[in-house]
VEXSE-147793 format. One record per residue (C-alpha): x, y, z; residue number from 1. Coordinates in pm, 1 decimal, padded with zeros to 6 digits. Each point is the difference from the previous one (the first is absolute). Last residue first. Layout:
% residues N
         c1         c2         c3   seq
          X          Y          Z   NUM
...
END
This chain:
% residues 269
         c1         c2         c3   seq
    13490.8    07922.3    08911.3   269
   -00115.3   -00082.7   -00378.4   268
    00236.2   -00249.9   -00168.4   267
    00198.1    00134.2   -00305.5   266
    00309.1   -00041.0    00187.1   265
    00310.6    00199.1   -00038.2   264
    00341.5   -00188.1    00015.1   263
    00219.3    00041.6    00314.7   262
    00353.2    00074.8   -00073.1   261
    00242.3   -00170.9    00235.2   260
    00292.8    00190.9    00131.2   259
    00318.2   -00214.8    00091.5   258
    00094.7   -00215.1    00251.7   257
   -00344.1   -00136.8    00029.6   256
   -00161.6   -00078.9    00326.5   255
   -00233.0    00305.0    00059.1   254
   -00080.4   -00021.9   -00397.1   253
   -00149.7   -00342.1    00058.7   252
   -00272.1    00144.9    00226.1   251
   -00073.4    00248.6   -00252.0   250
   -00022.6   -00288.9   -00274.4   249
   -00244.5   -00204.3    00220.2   248
   -00212.0    00300.4    00073.7   247
   -00037.5    00097.8   -00347.4   246
   -00090.6   -00355.6   -00101.8   245
   -00283.9   -00013.1    00250.0   244
    00022.7   -00166.5    00337.1   243
   -00273.3   -00254.2    00063.6   242
   -00322.1    00095.0    00111.0   241
   -00118.6   -00098.7    00365.4   240
    00002.1    00375.0    00124.0   239
   -00225.1    00082.3   -00270.4   238
   -00274.8   -00253.4    00103.3   237
   -00163.6    00252.8    00235.2   236
   -00029.3    00248.1   -00273.0   235
    00094.8    00372.6    00002.4   234
    00344.5   -00042.6    00195.1   233
    00089.7    00287.2    00222.2   232
    00247.7    00254.2   -00095.6   231
    00335.0   -00037.0    00171.1   230
    00146.9    00316.3    00180.5   229
    00348.4    00079.7    00064.8   228
    00232.5    00042.5    00310.3   227
   -00057.8   -00378.8    00116.5   226
   -00324.8   -00111.2   -00132.2   225
   -00297.6    00213.4    00074.8   224
   -00340.2   -00166.6   -00049.1   223
   -00277.3    00151.4   -00206.9   222
   -00339.0   -00083.4    00110.5   221
   -00196.8   -00267.9   -00203.8   220
   -00387.5    00080.9   -00010.2   219
   -00185.2   -00297.5   -00120.9   218
   -00233.1   -00080.1   -00300.8   217
   -00193.3   -00291.6   -00124.2   216
   -00014.2   -00381.1   -00022.9   215
    00079.5   -00168.2   -00346.4   214
    00330.6    00159.4    00014.7   213
    00102.6    00190.7    00316.3   212
    00055.9    00373.2   -00131.5   211
    00185.1    00244.8    00192.1   210
   -00077.8    00370.6    00058.2   209
    00309.9    00152.8    00114.4   208
    00143.5   -00136.8   -00310.7   207
   -00081.2    00342.0   -00165.0   206
    00265.8    00178.6    00208.4   205
    00288.4    00068.8   -00235.9   204
   -00207.0   -00034.5   -00318.1   203
   -00246.1    00279.0    00109.1   202
   -00263.1    00013.5    00284.4   201
   -00245.3    00159.4   -00249.6   200
    00030.0   -00297.4   -00247.6   199
   -00023.6   -00239.5    00276.6   198
   -00308.2    00152.2    00122.5   197
   -00150.7   -00002.5   -00343.5   196
    00072.0   -00376.0   -00052.4   195
   -00144.4   -00057.2    00347.6   194
   -00320.9    00181.4   -00087.2   193
   -00039.9   -00178.2   -00313.5   192
    00045.6   -00336.5    00153.5   191
   -00243.8    00082.4    00274.1   190
   -00266.1    00088.8   -00252.5   189
    00040.3   -00315.2   -00167.7   188
   -00158.3   -00160.7    00302.6   187
   -00325.7    00088.9   -00166.1   186
   -00243.5    00286.4    00075.6   185
   -00300.1   -00048.2    00225.8   184
    00100.6    00170.7    00324.3   183
   -00233.9   -00090.7    00277.8   182
    00267.4   -00110.7    00236.2   181
    00208.0    00313.7   -00017.8   180
    00246.0    00142.3   -00246.4   179
    00307.5   -00030.8    00215.9   178
   -00063.7   -00302.6    00228.6   177
   -00234.8   -00175.9   -00203.5   176
    00199.1    00019.4   -00327.5   175
    00314.1   -00062.6    00184.6   174
   -00157.8   -00327.8    00119.6   173
   -00101.1   -00087.1   -00350.3   172
    00344.3    00068.3   -00147.7   171
    00142.0   -00237.3    00266.8   170
    00213.0    00147.9    00286.8   169
    00356.9   -00121.4    00088.8   168
    00148.6    00134.7    00323.6   167
    00352.2    00123.9   -00031.9   166
   -00099.7    00339.6    00137.0   165
   -00332.5    00040.2    00131.6   164
   -00055.1    00383.4    00050.7   163
    00188.6    00053.1   -00331.4   162
   -00262.2   -00199.8   -00192.7   161
   -00286.2    00214.3    00146.6   160
    00185.5    00327.3   -00060.9   159
    00098.6   -00082.6   -00359.4   158
   -00371.8   -00108.9   -00070.4   157
   -00135.7    00297.9    00170.5   156
    00227.8    00254.4   -00180.7   155
   -00061.5   -00163.0   -00337.1   154
   -00375.6    00017.1    00079.2   153
    00020.5    00368.9    00078.4   152
    00208.3    00070.3   -00301.1   151
    00366.0    00022.7    00040.1   150
    00246.8    00299.4   -00101.6   149
    00289.2   -00128.4    00206.3   148
    00176.3    00287.6    00197.8   147
    00370.7   -00004.4   -00040.1   146
    00207.6    00081.2    00296.0   145
    00124.5   -00371.1    00064.1   144
   -00280.9   -00195.3   -00163.6   143
   -00305.0    00170.0    00114.5   142
   -00372.4   -00088.9    00065.1   141
   -00277.9    00239.0    00091.4   140
   -00337.4   -00034.5    00146.0   139
    00049.6    00282.3    00250.9   138
   -00098.0   -00216.9    00315.6   137
    00095.2   -00330.8   -00136.2   136
    00377.1    00118.0   -00081.8   135
    00155.7   -00275.9   -00198.3   134
    00402.3    00025.6    00008.9   133
    00227.4   -00177.5   -00252.3   132
    00382.8    00013.8    00026.3   131
    00032.2   -00300.5    00217.7   130
   -00361.2   -00106.2    00110.2   129
   -00188.0    00243.8    00200.2   128
   -00359.3    00030.1    00085.8   127
   -00125.9    00302.5    00173.6   126
   -00305.6    00084.8    00197.0   125
    00202.4    00074.0    00302.7   124
   -00005.8   -00273.7    00271.7   123
   -00317.3   -00030.6    00255.8   122
    00010.9    00124.9    00345.3   121
   -00061.4   -00254.0    00247.8   120
   -00371.1   -00089.1    00070.9   119
   -00155.4    00020.1    00348.3   118
   -00253.3    00259.7   -00115.3   117
   -00079.4   -00181.6   -00304.9   116
   -00065.6   -00319.2    00180.6   115
   -00236.3    00150.2    00235.4   114
   -00188.6    00181.4   -00281.2   113
   -00051.4   -00317.1   -00181.0   112
   -00073.2   -00214.3    00301.2   111
   -00283.1    00254.8    00111.2   110
   -00161.6    00040.3   -00356.0   109
   -00004.5   -00353.6   -00042.5   108
   -00179.3   -00057.7    00333.7   107
   -00241.5    00300.6   -00057.4   106
   -00107.5   -00132.4   -00364.0   105
   -00038.4   -00355.5    00130.3   104
   -00233.7    00126.3    00303.5   103
   -00188.1    00241.7   -00235.9   102
   -00098.2   -00276.3   -00244.0   101
    00174.9   -00037.1   -00333.2   100
   -00212.3    00048.1   -00311.6    99
    00262.7    00205.4   -00195.4    98
    00229.4   -00279.1    00041.1    97
    00340.6    00069.7    00177.5    96
    00351.7    00034.9   -00108.3    95
    00317.2    00077.1    00196.7    94
    00309.2    00186.9    00004.0    93
   -00002.8    00107.8   -00364.2    92
    00306.8    00008.6   -00214.6    91
   -00175.3   -00132.1   -00311.0    90
    00312.5   -00206.7   -00089.4    89
   -00078.5   -00225.8    00298.8    88
   -00268.7   -00153.1   -00210.4    87
   -00394.0    00069.7   -00037.5    86
   -00177.5   -00131.5   -00322.7    85
   -00167.0   -00299.8    00157.0    84
   -00155.9    00228.6    00279.9    83
   -00204.0    00188.1   -00286.2    82
   -00262.8   -00283.0   -00032.1    81
   -00097.7    00055.8    00373.4    80
   -00061.6    00372.9   -00033.6    79
    00294.3    00236.1    00115.6    78
    00087.4    00269.2    00239.6    77
    00379.8    00038.2   -00009.4    76
    00140.0    00095.7    00355.1    75
    00309.6    00239.3    00004.3    74
    00198.0    00062.3    00325.9    73
    00125.1    00371.5    00023.8    72
    00363.8    00068.0    00078.3    71
    00089.9   -00057.0   -00383.0    70
   -00186.9    00282.3   -00128.7    69
    00136.1    00083.9   -00366.1    68
    00185.3   -00330.5   -00060.8    67
   -00270.3   -00243.2    00122.6    66
   -00278.5    00258.2   -00128.0    65
    00118.8   -00052.8   -00358.2    64
    00006.3   -00384.8    00030.3    63
   -00346.3    00013.7    00144.1    62
   -00108.8    00215.9   -00285.1    61
    00158.6   -00229.4   -00252.3    60
   -00180.2   -00291.1    00130.4    59
   -00349.5    00190.8    00026.0    58
    00040.1    00093.1   -00357.8    57
    00071.3   -00348.0   -00110.7    56
   -00295.9   -00138.7    00212.0    55
   -00248.3    00224.2   -00125.4    54
   -00334.9   -00075.2    00155.9    53
    00002.6   -00117.5    00357.9    52
    00348.9    00163.2    00086.4    51
   -00103.1    00269.2    00234.1    50
    00318.8    00089.0    00179.9    49
   -00029.3    00048.4    00371.0    48
    00275.8    00217.8    00156.7    47
    00098.5   -00040.5    00381.7    46
    00076.1    00242.6    00255.6    45
   -00041.9    00282.5   -00210.2    44
    00237.9    00304.3   -00042.1    43
    00207.5   -00139.8   -00265.6    42
   -00297.7   -00059.5   -00224.3    41
   -00138.1    00353.3    00061.7    40
    00324.6    00161.7   -00081.1    39
    00035.1   -00232.8   -00312.0    38
   -00328.9    00113.4   -00121.9    37
   -00053.5   -00238.1   -00290.1    36
   -00195.1    00108.3   -00303.1    35
   -00077.1   -00330.1   -00195.2    34
   -00116.6   -00177.7    00311.7    33
   -00247.5    00271.8    00084.8    32
    00009.5    00065.3    00391.7    31
   -00216.7   -00098.6    00282.3    30
    00016.8    00069.0    00390.1    29
   -00100.7   -00260.1    00239.8    28
    00014.9    00065.5    00388.2    27
   -00017.4   -00315.5    00188.7    26
   -00279.6   -00080.9    00225.2    25
   -00094.2   -00326.4   -00158.3    24
   -00348.1   -00125.5   -00144.4    23
   -00007.7    00243.2   -00303.0    22
    00360.4   -00148.3   -00117.8    21
   -00168.7   -00353.4    00003.6    20
   -00205.4    00100.5   -00304.6    19
    00293.4    00014.7   -00232.7    18
   -00061.8    00168.3   -00325.5    17
   -00358.9    00087.2    00115.5    16
    00127.4    00151.2    00355.9    15
    00265.0    00185.5   -00197.6    14
   -00250.0    00209.8   -00208.4    13
   -00080.6   -00105.0   -00358.6    12
    00171.4    00187.0   -00299.8    11
    00273.8   -00258.3   -00040.4    10
    00349.2    00157.6   -00093.8     9
    00149.7   -00111.7    00307.7     8
    00272.3    00079.4    00266.1     7
   -00116.1   -00061.3    00373.7     6
    00206.2    00193.6    00255.9     5
   -00048.5   -00131.1    00351.8     4
    00046.8    00196.2    00325.4     3
    00007.2   -00233.0    00285.2     2
   -00211.1   -00059.3    00323.4     1
END
């Protein structure tokens, strides 16, 4: 017999949310989804998240629980229509329909609790790339010692891209992952947030968010070269661009017998 913690904002009792709970011997405690008791969540053998109504809020709750109570398996309770919205980004250990029978519920609980008991400790909730660090637990991002003043969506967008370095995501994919599958705004929203992110990263680090023309965006980690650092290219085509006039003149200066004066250029860098 296990102790289950059901997080829901519904007024009905647990047996009406999931009838199979009334046919098993597990102890079920309930709590409001918007006022989480992490002490209760940590003490439970498994956490059930009521995701039948508000999928966006349920996803955010699963992600929060994964950070705050990593030792307890999380199972999302959904309607059949909600299954299409679940991805690995939720952080849930398993999903089940609210109409699942007692045998299925018992098996899923047994497997989830058993897997969690044998799991290895997880790494700290921090993403690092060169001078950039992203702390998922405190929702802060830093460049060196400077804390970036990011909005929630800017932070989520930066974090998602940094979690998949080098991978290119279309604007539509980023809308689904960061804003949610039921967001009705256009893909222009992604462009606006990328522009704001680059401005806050500053000229030295703005190219961490690379553009792949006609496709979307990707995270481009900084790479060390010898004793210095080279900024990443913003566009995938940049590496194929021919040397500019300044570059050719600078190269010629290394071989000239006397100093070579490099004229200024009106082209933007």
